[in-house]
N, C-alpha and C positions, 0 to 999 in steps of 0.2 A: 798863405797858410797861417792859421792861428797858432799862437804859442800854446803848448800843452800846459795843463794845470799841474801835472806831475811828470817828471822825466827822470829815469834812472838809466845810467849807462855803465855797462861792464861791472855789474854787481857780483861780488864773490863773498860767500859766507862759509866758514869752516868751523867745525867743532872738534875739540879734543875728546877722544874716548879712550877707554882702556886698551883698545885694539889699534889705536893710532888716530890719524886725522880723518874725519868724515867730511866730504865736500857736499854741503847741502845745496848750495847755489854756485854755479861756475860760469861767469861771464854773461849774465842776463841783462838784456836791454828792455825797457818798458816805458811807454808813453801813454798817458791818459789825458784825453781832451775833454773840454767842457761838454756835458751832456752824456758822456760815456759812463757805463757801469762796469766794474771789474771785480771779479771774485777769485781768490786763490786759496786753495786748500792744500 
């Protein structure tokens, strides 16, 4: 198996708001291999 160009494991991103903490991303894994296209909105 070929090594991915980009690999993200267990990503967590939180934002402080007036109402408390907002979990934007909670435990995401992502791998992108050569020749793949990925879009995230």
